[in-house]
TORBATI-278829 format. One record per residue: chain; x, y, z of N, C-alpha, C in turn; residue number from 0; residue in three letters. Coordinates in steps of 0.2 Angstrom, whole numbers, plus 5000, padded with zeros to 4 digits. Example, Ala and Ser with C-alpha at 12.3 -4.5 7.8 and 13.67 -1.06 7.14 Angstrom:
2
+----+--------+---------+------+---------+----------+-------+--------+---------+------+-----+-----+
! ch ! n_east ! n_north ! n_up ! ca_east ! ca_north ! ca_up ! c_east ! c_north ! c_up !   i !  aa !
+----+--------+---------+------+---------+----------+-------+--------+---------+------+-----+-----+
!  A !   5066 !    4972 ! 5039 !    5062 !     4978 !  5039 !   5066 !    4984 ! 5039 !   0 ! ALA !
!  A !   5064 !    4989 ! 5035 !    5068 !     4995 !  5036 !   5064 !    5000 ! 5039 !   1 ! SER !
+----+--------+---------+------+---------+----------+-------+--------+---------+------+-----+-----+
//
This chain:
99
+----+--------+---------+------+---------+----------+-------+--------+---------+------+-----+-----+
! ch ! n_east ! n_north ! n_up ! ca_east ! ca_north ! ca_up ! c_east ! c_north ! c_up !   i !  aa !
+----+--------+---------+------+---------+----------+-------+--------+---------+------+-----+-----+
!  A !   5341 !    5612 ! 5519 !    5337 !     5615 !  5526 !   5329 !    5618 ! 5525 !   0 ! UNK !
!  A !   5327 !    5621 ! 5530 !    5320 !     5626 !  5527 !   5322 !    5630 ! 5529 !   1 ! UNK !
!  A !   5317 !    5635 ! 5524 !    5316 !     5642 !  5525 !   5312 !    5645 ! 5524 !   2 ! UNK !
!  A !   5309 !    5649 ! 5527 !    5302 !     5654 !  5526 !   5303 !    5660 ! 5521 !   3 ! UNK !
!  A !   5300 !    5661 ! 5518 !    5297 !     5666 !  5512 !   5291 !    5667 ! 5514 !   4 ! UNK !
!  A !   5293 !    5674 ! 5517 !    5287 !     5679 !  5520 !   5286 !    5685 ! 5513 !   5 ! UNK !
!  A !   5282 !    5684 ! 5511 !    5280 !     5692 !  5506 !   5273 !    5697 ! 5509 !   6 ! UNK !
!  A !   5277 !    5701 ! 5506 !    5267 !     5705 !  5507 !   5266 !    5708 ! 5500 !   7 ! UNK !
!  A !   5258 !    5710 ! 5500 !    5255 !     5713 !  5494 !   5256 !    5720 ! 5495 !   8 ! UNK !
!  A !   5257 !    5721 ! 5486 !    5256 !     5729 !  5489 !   5247 !    5732 ! 5489 !   9 ! UNK !
!  A !   5248 !    5735 ! 5490 !    5239 !     5739 !  5491 !   5236 !    5739 ! 5486 !  10 ! UNK !
!  A !   5230 !    5737 ! 5485 !    5226 !     5736 !  5479 !   5228 !    5729 ! 5472 !  11 ! UNK !
!  A !   5230 !    5723 ! 5476 !    5234 !     5719 !  5469 !   5229 !    5713 ! 5470 !  12 ! UNK !
!  A !   5225 !    5714 ! 5472 !    5221 !     5708 !  5475 !   5216 !    5703 ! 5468 !  13 ! UNK !
!  A !   5215 !    5708 ! 5463 !    5215 !     5707 !  5455 !   5217 !    5701 ! 5451 !  14 ! UNK !
!  A !   5227 !    5706 ! 5453 !    5233 !     5704 !  5451 !   5234 !    5698 ! 5453 !  15 ! UNK !
!  A !   5234 !    5698 ! 5460 !    5233 !     5690 !  5463 !   5231 !    5683 ! 5463 !  16 ! UNK !
!  A !   5223 !    5686 ! 5460 !    5221 !     5681 !  5458 !   5218 !    5677 ! 5449 !  17 ! UNK !
!  A !   5225 !    5682 ! 5447 !    5226 !     5681 !  5440 !   5230 !    5675 ! 5439 !  18 ! UNK !
!  A !   5237 !    5677 ! 5443 !    5242 !     5674 !  5444 !   5242 !    5668 ! 5450 !  19 ! UNK !
!  A !   5236 !    5669 ! 5453 !    5235 !     5663 !  5460 !   5239 !    5657 ! 5455 !  20 ! UNK !
!  A !   5234 !    5655 ! 5450 !    5236 !     5646 !  5448 !   5242 !    5647 ! 5444 !  21 ! UNK !
!  A !   5245 !    5651 ! 5442 !    5252 !     5647 !  5441 !   5256 !    5647 ! 5448 !  22 ! UNK !
!  A !   5254 !    5653 ! 5452 !    5258 !     5653 !  5459 !   5259 !    5645 ! 5463 !  23 ! UNK !
!  A !   5252 !    5642 ! 5464 !    5251 !     5636 !  5467 !   5253 !    5632 ! 5463 !  24 ! UNK !
!  A !   5253 !    5632 ! 5455 !    5257 !     5624 !  5454 !   5263 !    5626 ! 5454 !  25 ! UNK !
!  A !   5268 !    5631 ! 5457 !    5276 !     5632 !  5460 !   5275 !    5629 ! 5464 !  26 ! UNK !
!  A !   5269 !    5630 ! 5472 !    5271 !     5626 !  5478 !   5267 !    5620 ! 5477 !  27 ! UNK !
!  A !   5266 !    5619 ! 5471 !    5262 !     5612 !  5470 !   5266 !    5608 ! 5470 !  28 ! UNK !
!  A !   5273 !    5611 ! 5466 !    5279 !     5605 !  5463 !   5281 !    5604 ! 5470 !  29 ! UNK !
!  A !   5284 !    5610 ! 5475 !    5286 !     5607 !  5482 !   5286 !    5604 ! 5483 !  30 ! UNK !
!  A !   5278 !    5604 ! 5486 !    5274 !     5597 !  5488 !   5277 !    5591 ! 5487 !  31 ! UNK !
!  A !   5279 !    5591 ! 5477 !    5277 !     5583 !  5476 !   5283 !    5582 ! 5477 !  32 ! UNK !
!  A !   5288 !    5586 ! 5477 !    5296 !     5584 !  5478 !   5297 !    5584 ! 5486 !  33 ! UNK !
!  A !   5290 !    5583 ! 5490 !    5293 !     5582 !  5499 !   5296 !    5588 ! 5501 !  34 ! UNK !
!  A !   5297 !    5593 ! 5498 !    5301 !     5600 !  5499 !   5296 !    5603 ! 5504 !  35 ! UNK !
!  A !   5289 !    5605 ! 5504 !    5285 !     5611 !  5507 !   5283 !    5607 ! 5511 !  36 ! UNK !
!  A !   5284 !    5613 ! 5520 !    5283 !     5613 !  5526 !   5274 !    5615 ! 5525 !  37 ! UNK !
!  A !   5275 !    5622 ! 5524 !    5267 !     5623 !  5524 !   5266 !    5629 ! 5519 !  38 ! UNK !
!  A !   5262 !    5633 ! 5520 !    5261 !     5637 !  5514 !   5256 !    5638 ! 5513 !  39 ! UNK !
!  A !   5253 !    5646 ! 5513 !    5245 !     5648 !  5514 !   5248 !    5656 ! 5511 !  40 ! UNK !
!  A !   5243 !    5659 ! 5509 !    5243 !     5668 !  5510 !   5238 !    5669 ! 5519 !  41 ! UNK !
!  A !   5238 !    5676 ! 5519 !    5239 !     5682 !  5525 !   5231 !    5685 ! 5524 !  42 ! UNK !
!  A !   5227 !    5682 ! 5526 !    5219 !     5685 !  5525 !   5219 !    5691 ! 5527 !  43 ! UNK !
!  A !   5220 !    5698 ! 5525 !    5218 !     5705 !  5527 !   5213 !    5707 ! 5534 !  44 ! UNK !
!  A !   5207 !    5703 ! 5532 !    5205 !     5702 !  5539 !   5202 !    5696 ! 5539 !  45 ! UNK !
!  A !   5201 !    5692 ! 5547 !    5199 !     5687 !  5553 !   5194 !    5683 ! 5550 !  46 ! UNK !
!  A !   5197 !    5681 ! 5542 !    5189 !     5677 !  5543 !   5194 !    5671 ! 5537 !  47 ! UNK !
!  A !   5192 !    5667 ! 5538 !    5195 !     5660 !  5531 !   5196 !    5662 ! 5523 !  48 ! UNK !
!  A !   5189 !    5664 ! 5523 !    5188 !     5668 !  5515 !   5186 !    5675 ! 5517 !  49 ! UNK !
!  A !   5191 !    5678 ! 5514 !    5191 !     5687 !  5516 !   5188 !    5692 ! 5509 !  50 ! UNK !
!  A !   5186 !    5687 ! 5505 !    5181 !     5691 !  5501 !   5185 !    5696 ! 5498 !  51 ! UNK !
!  A !   5183 !    5701 ! 5497 !    5184 !     5706 !  5492 !   5189 !    5708 ! 5497 !  52 ! UNK !
!  A !   5189 !    5712 ! 5505 !    5195 !     5710 !  5506 !   5203 !    5710 ! 5507 !  53 ! UNK !
!  A !   5202 !    5702 ! 5502 !    5207 !     5701 !  5499 !   5213 !    5699 ! 5504 !  54 ! UNK !
!  A !   5221 !    5699 ! 5505 !    5225 !     5697 !  5506 !   5230 !    5703 ! 5508 !  55 ! UNK !
!  A !   5235 !    5700 ! 5514 !    5240 !     5704 !  5514 !   5250 !    5703 ! 5510 !  56 ! UNK !
!  A !   5245 !    5696 ! 5511 !    5253 !     5692 !  5510 !   5253 !    5686 ! 5511 !  57 ! UNK !
!  A !   5259 !    5682 ! 5511 !    5261 !     5675 !  5508 !   5266 !    5671 ! 5513 !  58 ! UNK !
!  A !   5265 !    5665 ! 5514 !    5271 !     5662 !  5521 !   5272 !    5655 ! 5516 !  59 ! UNK !
!  A !   5278 !    5654 ! 5516 !    5279 !     5645 !  5510 !   5286 !    5646 ! 5513 !  60 ! UNK !
!  A !   5287 !    5640 ! 5517 !    5291 !     5636 !  5520 !   5291 !    5630 ! 5518 !  61 ! UNK !
!  A !   5297 !    5631 ! 5515 !    5300 !     5625 !  5510 !   5307 !    5622 ! 5510 !  62 ! UNK !
!  A !   5310 !    5618 ! 5510 !    5319 !     5617 !  5511 !   5318 !    5617 ! 5504 !  63 ! UNK !
!  A !   5325 !    5617 ! 5503 !    5331 !     5620 !  5497 !   5337 !    5619 ! 5499 !  64 ! UNK !
!  A !   5343 !    5619 ! 5493 !    5349 !     5618 !  5497 !   5352 !    5625 ! 5501 !  65 ! UNK !
!  A !   5349 !    5630 ! 5499 !    5354 !     5637 !  5501 !   5350 !    5642 ! 5500 !  66 ! UNK !
!  A !   5352 !    5646 ! 5505 !    5351 !     5652 !  5505 !   5346 !    5656 ! 5497 !  67 ! UNK !
!  A !   5353 !    5657 ! 5496 !    5353 !     5658 !  5489 !   5348 !    5656 ! 5485 !  68 ! UNK !
!  A !   5348 !    5646 ! 5484 !    5341 !     5643 !  5478 !   5333 !    5645 ! 5483 !  69 ! UNK !
!  A !   5335 !    5647 ! 5487 !    5326 !     5646 !  5491 !   5327 !    5657 ! 5489 !  70 ! UNK !
!  A !   5329 !    5661 ! 5491 !    5330 !     5666 !  5485 !   5328 !    5665 ! 5481 !  71 ! UNK !
!  A !   5331 !    5664 ! 5476 !    5328 !     5661 !  5468 !   5324 !    5659 ! 5466 !  72 ! UNK !
!  A !   5320 !    5654 ! 5471 !    5315 !     5653 !  5469 !   5311 !    5658 ! 5471 !  73 ! UNK !
!  A !   5312 !    5662 ! 5475 !    5306 !     5668 !  5478 !   5305 !    5673 ! 5474 !  74 ! UNK !
!  A !   5312 !    5675 ! 5468 !    5311 !     5679 !  5465 !   5308 !    5677 ! 5460 !  75 ! UNK !
!  A !   5308 !    5671 ! 5458 !    5303 !     5669 !  5450 !   5295 !    5667 ! 5453 !  76 ! UNK !
!  A !   5294 !    5672 ! 5461 !    5286 !     5668 !  5458 !   5284 !    5671 ! 5454 !  77 ! UNK !
!  A !   5276 !    5669 ! 5453 !    5273 !     5675 !  5449 !   5268 !    5679 ! 5450 !  78 ! UNK !
!  A !   5270 !    5678 ! 5457 !    5267 !     5685 !  5459 !   5270 !    5692 ! 5460 !  79 ! UNK !
!  A !   5277 !    5690 ! 5460 !    5283 !     5696 !  5459 !   5282 !    5699 ! 5449 !  80 ! UNK !
!  A !   5283 !    5694 ! 5448 !    5280 !     5699 !  5440 !   5274 !    5701 ! 5439 !  81 ! UNK !
!  A !   5269 !    5699 ! 5442 !    5263 !     5700 !  5441 !   5262 !    5707 ! 5445 !  82 ! UNK !
!  A !   5267 !    5710 ! 5449 !    5264 !     5717 !  5454 !   5260 !    5715 ! 5460 !  83 ! UNK !
!  A !   5262 !    5707 ! 5464 !    5255 !     5707 !  5468 !   5262 !    5707 ! 5474 !  84 ! UNK !
!  A !   5267 !    5706 ! 5473 !    5272 !     5708 !  5480 !   5275 !    5713 ! 5480 !  85 ! UNK !
!  A !   5276 !    5717 ! 5484 !    5279 !     5724 !  5487 !   5285 !    5723 ! 5492 !  86 ! UNK !
!  A !   5285 !    5718 ! 5496 !    5293 !     5715 !  5496 !   5294 !    5708 ! 5500 !  87 ! UNK !
!  A !   5298 !    5704 ! 5496 !    5297 !     5696 !  5500 !   5304 !    5696 ! 5504 !  88 ! UNK !
!  A !   5304 !    5693 ! 5510 !    5310 !     5693 !  5515 !   5310 !    5685 ! 5514 !  89 ! UNK !
!  A !   5317 !    5682 ! 5514 !    5320 !     5676 !  5514 !   5322 !    5675 ! 5518 !  90 ! UNK !
!  A !   5323 !    5668 ! 5525 !    5327 !     5668 !  5531 !   5327 !    5659 ! 5532 !  91 ! UNK !
!  A !   5332 !    5657 ! 5535 !    5331 !     5653 !  5535 !   5327 !    5652 ! 5542 !  92 ! UNK !
!  A !   5326 !    5645 ! 5541 !    5320 !     5642 !  5549 !   5324 !    5635 ! 5550 !  93 ! UNK !
!  A !   5320 !    5635 ! 5556 !    5322 !     5630 !  5558 !   5316 !    5626 ! 5561 !  94 ! UNK !
!  A !   5314 !    5620 ! 5561 !    5307 !     5620 !  5565 !   5310 !    5612 ! 5570 !  95 ! UNK !
!  A !   5305 !    5617 ! 5575 !    5305 !     5614 !  5581 !   5301 !    5608 ! 5583 !  96 ! UNK !
!  A !   5294 !    5610 ! 5582 !    5290 !     5606 !  5584 !   5283 !    5608 ! 5578 !  97 ! UNK !
!  A !   5280 !    5604 ! 5576 !    5278 !     5597 !  5582 !   5284 !    5591 ! 5578 !  98 ! UNK !
+----+--------+---------+------+---------+----------+-------+--------+---------+------+-----+-----+
//
């Protein structure tokens, strides 16, 4: 089943996010290589593809996991958590309908 991992950044953590980004992306890339990734990306803080110094307010990953517990465990191990970027992470089952 798919699960949506919705994360909110703590204020003022743009530099921490950029430092942890390569490790974060490597984990997401692994999901992609395993054929389990539906979609992933950050939420820009402003209405722009490249928000520059405005940074981001969080991230969304929708991927396939064996269970809600597995999805939560994967989310808990994210480098953005250990770097202090995320202040809140919500994991919910997700049912893909379209396309």
